[in-house]
Backbone as XML, in Angstrom:
<?xml version="1.0"?>
<chain id="A" units="angstrom">
  <residue number="1" name="MET">
    <atom name="N" x="0.871" y="-1.183" z="0.011"/>
    <atom name="CA" x="-0.041" y="-0.023" z="-0.005"/>
    <atom name="C" x="0.902" y="1.234" z="0.018"/>
  </residue>
  <residue number="2" name="THR">
    <atom name="N" x="0.538" y="2.146" z="-0.857"/>
    <atom name="CA" x="1.363" y="3.355" z="-0.979"/>
    <atom name="C" x="1.023" y="4.364" z="0.073"/>
  </residue>
  <residue number="3" name="GLU">
    <atom name="N" x="1.825" y="5.344" z="0.258"/>
    <atom name="CA" x="1.482" y="6.377" z="1.249"/>
    <atom name="C" x="0.158" y="7.127" z="0.873"/>
  </residue>
  <residue number="4" name="LYS">
    <atom name="N" x="-0.063" y="7.308" z="-0.400"/>
    <atom name="CA" x="-1.234" y="8.010" z="-0.882"/>
    <atom name="C" x="-2.442" y="7.155" z="-0.495"/>
  </residue>
  <residue number="5" name="GLU">
    <atom name="N" x="-2.369" y="5.890" z="-0.717"/>
    <atom name="CA" x="-3.496" y="4.895" z="-0.398"/>
    <atom name="C" x="-3.743" y="4.924" z="1.128"/>
  </residue>
  <residue number="6" name="ARG">
    <atom name="N" x="-2.697" y="4.935" z="1.947"/>
    <atom name="CA" x="-2.846" y="4.994" z="3.385"/>
    <atom name="C" x="-3.597" y="6.262" z="3.792"/>
  </residue>
  <residue number="7" name="GLN">
    <atom name="N" x="-3.191" y="7.355" z="3.197"/>
    <atom name="CA" x="-3.817" y="8.625" z="3.526"/>
    <atom name="C" x="-5.269" y="8.634" z="3.081"/>
  </residue>
  <residue number="8" name="ASP">
    <atom name="N" x="-5.604" y="8.143" z="1.896"/>
    <atom name="CA" x="-6.933" y="8.031" z="1.432"/>
    <atom name="C" x="-7.762" y="7.147" z="2.385"/>
  </residue>
  <residue number="9" name="THR">
    <atom name="N" x="-7.207" y="6.003" z="2.820"/>
    <atom name="CA" x="-7.979" y="5.137" z="3.715"/>
    <atom name="C" x="-8.222" y="5.816" z="5.045"/>
  </residue>
  <residue number="10" name="LYS">
    <atom name="N" x="-7.254" y="6.567" z="5.585"/>
    <atom name="CA" x="-7.375" y="7.255" z="6.797"/>
    <atom name="C" x="-8.479" y="8.348" z="6.725"/>
  </residue>
  <residue number="11" name="MET">
    <atom name="N" x="-8.503" y="9.034" z="5.617"/>
    <atom name="CA" x="-9.517" y="10.128" z="5.444"/>
    <atom name="C" x="-10.898" y="9.519" z="5.276"/>
  </residue>
  <residue number="12" name="ALA">
    <atom name="N" x="-10.976" y="8.408" z="4.588"/>
    <atom name="CA" x="-12.271" y="7.728" z="4.397"/>
    <atom name="C" x="-12.832" y="7.203" z="5.724"/>
  </residue>
  <residue number="13" name="THR">
    <atom name="N" x="-11.944" y="6.668" z="6.545"/>
    <atom name="CA" x="-12.424" y="6.181" z="7.856"/>
    <atom name="C" x="-12.864" y="7.375" z="8.763"/>
  </residue>
  <residue number="14" name="LEU">
    <atom name="N" x="-12.110" y="8.435" z="8.708"/>
    <atom name="CA" x="-12.614" y="9.606" z="9.469"/>
    <atom name="C" x="-13.918" y="10.091" z="9.020"/>
  </residue>
  <residue number="15" name="TYR">
    <atom name="N" x="-14.121" y="10.122" z="7.667"/>
    <atom name="CA" x="-15.420" y="10.582" z="7.172"/>
    <atom name="C" x="-16.491" y="9.620" z="7.596"/>
  </residue>
  <residue number="16" name="GLU">
    <atom name="N" x="-16.191" y="8.328" z="7.508"/>
    <atom name="CA" x="-17.186" y="7.298" z="7.950"/>
    <atom name="C" x="-17.596" y="7.564" z="9.402"/>
  </residue>
  <residue number="17" name="ILE">
    <atom name="N" x="-16.676" y="7.819" z="10.290"/>
    <atom name="CA" x="-16.969" y="8.130" z="11.652"/>
    <atom name="C" x="-17.845" y="9.338" z="11.736"/>
  </residue>
  <residue number="18" name="ARG">
    <atom name="N" x="-17.513" y="10.373" z="11.003"/>
    <atom name="CA" x="-18.279" y="11.647" z="11.028"/>
    <atom name="C" x="-19.711" y="11.334" z="10.634"/>
  </residue>
  <residue number="19" name="LEU">
    <atom name="N" x="-19.939" y="10.492" z="9.574"/>
    <atom name="CA" x="-21.290" y="10.248" z="9.110"/>
    <atom name="C" x="-22.042" y="9.452" z="10.225"/>
  </residue>
  <residue number="20" name="ILE">
    <atom name="N" x="-21.345" y="8.548" z="10.804"/>
    <atom name="CA" x="-22.078" y="7.744" z="11.929"/>
    <atom name="C" x="-22.498" y="8.707" z="12.963"/>
  </residue>
  <residue number="21" name="LEU">
    <atom name="N" x="-21.637" y="9.673" z="13.368"/>
    <atom name="CA" x="-21.979" y="10.566" z="14.470"/>
    <atom name="C" x="-23.033" y="11.555" z="14.080"/>
  </residue>
  <residue number="22" name="THR">
    <atom name="N" x="-23.015" y="12.084" z="12.877"/>
    <atom name="CA" x="-23.994" y="13.084" z="12.464"/>
    <atom name="C" x="-25.311" y="12.509" z="12.077"/>
  </residue>
  <residue number="23" name="ASN">
    <atom name="N" x="-25.331" y="11.316" z="11.628"/>
    <atom name="CA" x="-26.602" y="10.643" z="11.177"/>
    <atom name="C" x="-27.298" y="9.948" z="12.291"/>
  </residue>
  <residue number="24" name="GLY">
    <atom name="N" x="-26.661" y="9.828" z="13.480"/>
    <atom name="CA" x="-27.273" y="9.147" z="14.553"/>
    <atom name="C" x="-28.347" y="10.012" z="15.288"/>
  </residue>
  <residue number="25" name="ASN">
    <atom name="N" x="-29.101" y="9.324" z="16.156"/>
    <atom name="CA" x="-30.162" y="10.064" z="16.864"/>
    <atom name="C" x="-29.571" y="10.915" z="18.004"/>
  </residue>
  <residue number="26" name="LYS">
    <atom name="N" x="-28.407" y="10.572" z="18.479"/>
    <atom name="CA" x="-27.824" y="11.317" z="19.600"/>
    <atom name="C" x="-27.074" y="12.539" z="19.141"/>
  </residue>
  <residue number="27" name="LYS">
    <atom name="N" x="-27.135" y="13.571" z="19.962"/>
    <atom name="CA" x="-26.462" y="14.755" z="19.659"/>
    <atom name="C" x="-25.201" y="14.955" z="20.597"/>
  </residue>
  <residue number="28" name="GLU">
    <atom name="N" x="-25.202" y="14.179" z="21.704"/>
    <atom name="CA" x="-24.096" y="14.229" z="22.663"/>
    <atom name="C" x="-23.698" y="12.777" z="23.039"/>
  </residue>
  <residue number="29" name="TYR">
    <atom name="N" x="-22.404" y="12.560" z="23.152"/>
    <atom name="CA" x="-21.883" y="11.240" z="23.446"/>
    <atom name="C" x="-20.934" y="11.342" z="24.623"/>
  </residue>
  <residue number="30" name="THR">
    <atom name="N" x="-20.912" y="10.327" z="25.477"/>
    <atom name="CA" x="-19.954" y="10.265" z="26.517"/>
    <atom name="C" x="-18.647" y="9.728" z="25.917"/>
  </residue>
  <residue number="31" name="LEU">
    <atom name="N" x="-17.587" y="9.840" z="26.681"/>
    <atom name="CA" x="-16.300" y="9.288" z="26.254"/>
    <atom name="C" x="-16.418" y="7.793" z="26.075"/>
  </residue>
  <residue number="32" name="GLU">
    <atom name="N" x="-17.135" y="7.190" z="27.011"/>
    <atom name="CA" x="-17.320" y="5.666" z="26.904"/>
    <atom name="C" x="-18.030" y="5.311" z="25.609"/>
  </residue>
  <residue number="33" name="GLU">
    <atom name="N" x="-19.053" y="5.999" z="25.309"/>
    <atom name="CA" x="-19.852" y="5.760" z="24.076"/>
    <atom name="C" x="-18.960" y="5.900" z="22.865"/>
  </residue>
  <residue number="34" name="LEU">
    <atom name="N" x="-18.197" y="6.985" z="22.767"/>
    <atom name="CA" x="-17.286" y="7.230" z="21.710"/>
    <atom name="C" x="-16.245" y="6.089" z="21.563"/>
  </residue>
  <residue number="35" name="CYS">
    <atom name="N" x="-15.682" y="5.676" z="22.672"/>
    <atom name="CA" x="-14.745" y="4.580" z="22.623"/>
    <atom name="C" x="-15.399" y="3.285" z="22.162"/>
  </residue>
  <residue number="36" name="GLU">
    <atom name="N" x="-16.577" y="2.980" z="22.618"/>
    <atom name="CA" x="-17.258" y="1.768" z="22.165"/>
    <atom name="C" x="-17.553" y="1.848" z="20.612"/>
  </residue>
  <residue number="37" name="LEU">
    <atom name="N" x="-17.916" y="3.028" z="20.115"/>
    <atom name="CA" x="-18.167" y="3.234" z="18.728"/>
    <atom name="C" x="-16.852" y="2.990" z="17.944"/>
  </residue>
  <residue number="38" name="LEU">
    <atom name="N" x="-15.778" y="3.609" z="18.404"/>
    <atom name="CA" x="-14.477" y="3.441" z="17.642"/>
    <atom name="C" x="-14.057" y="1.954" z="17.703"/>
  </residue>
  <residue number="39" name="ASP">
    <atom name="N" x="-14.241" y="1.333" z="18.823"/>
    <atom name="CA" x="-13.919" y="-0.113" z="18.877"/>
    <atom name="C" x="-14.647" y="-0.925" z="17.861"/>
  </residue>
  <residue number="40" name="LYS">
    <atom name="N" x="-15.994" y="-0.634" z="17.726"/>
    <atom name="CA" x="-16.809" y="-1.402" z="16.823"/>
    <atom name="C" x="-16.294" y="-1.136" z="15.376"/>
  </residue>
  <residue number="41" name="ILE">
    <atom name="N" x="-15.963" y="0.101" z="15.049"/>
    <atom name="CA" x="-15.452" y="0.448" z="13.733"/>
    <atom name="C" x="-14.147" y="-0.260" z="13.418"/>
  </residue>
  <residue number="42" name="ALA">
    <atom name="N" x="-13.299" y="-0.283" z="14.440"/>
    <atom name="CA" x="-11.954" y="-0.946" z="14.294"/>
    <atom name="C" x="-12.142" y="-2.443" z="14.021"/>
  </residue>
  <residue number="43" name="MET">
    <atom name="N" x="-13.019" y="-3.036" z="14.818"/>
    <atom name="CA" x="-13.229" y="-4.500" z="14.617"/>
    <atom name="C" x="-13.797" y="-4.777" z="13.267"/>
  </residue>
  <residue number="44" name="ALA">
    <atom name="N" x="-14.712" y="-3.927" z="12.834"/>
    <atom name="CA" x="-15.303" y="-4.137" z="11.521"/>
    <atom name="C" x="-14.240" y="-4.027" z="10.412"/>
  </residue>
  <residue number="45" name="LYS">
    <atom name="N" x="-13.399" y="-2.984" z="10.512"/>
    <atom name="CA" x="-12.348" y="-2.804" z="9.548"/>
    <atom name="C" x="-11.361" y="-3.986" z="9.497"/>
  </residue>
  <residue number="46" name="GLU">
    <atom name="N" x="-11.117" y="-4.533" z="10.748"/>
    <atom name="CA" x="-10.206" y="-5.666" z="10.834"/>
    <atom name="C" x="-10.759" y="-6.879" z="10.136"/>
  </residue>
  <residue number="47" name="GLN">
    <atom name="N" x="-12.075" y="-7.078" z="10.283"/>
    <atom name="CA" x="-12.732" y="-8.223" z="9.670"/>
    <atom name="C" x="-12.730" y="-8.102" z="8.100"/>
  </residue>
  <residue number="48" name="GLU">
    <atom name="N" x="-12.880" y="-6.825" z="7.667"/>
    <atom name="CA" x="-12.881" y="-6.573" z="6.239"/>
    <atom name="C" x="-11.506" y="-6.931" z="5.568"/>
  </residue>
  <residue number="49" name="GLN">
    <atom name="N" x="-10.481" y="-6.788" z="6.328"/>
    <atom name="CA" x="-9.126" y="-7.050" z="5.861"/>
    <atom name="C" x="-8.756" y="-8.470" z="6.038"/>
  </residue>
  <residue number="50" name="GLY">
    <atom name="N" x="-9.308" y="-9.167" z="7.046"/>
    <atom name="CA" x="-8.858" y="-10.502" z="7.367"/>
    <atom name="C" x="-9.607" y="-11.506" z="6.664"/>
  </residue>
</chain>
């Protein structure tokens, strides 16, 4: 994977997180809720690659 591909993947992931947060029903999240959300995204990304 090239550096450009890594950067594109990073930006796509950040945008995906933004969409999840802005399209959800909640307007405020606790630190624990954000960590759980990030964990779920990370596990899903890992399964996509594996």
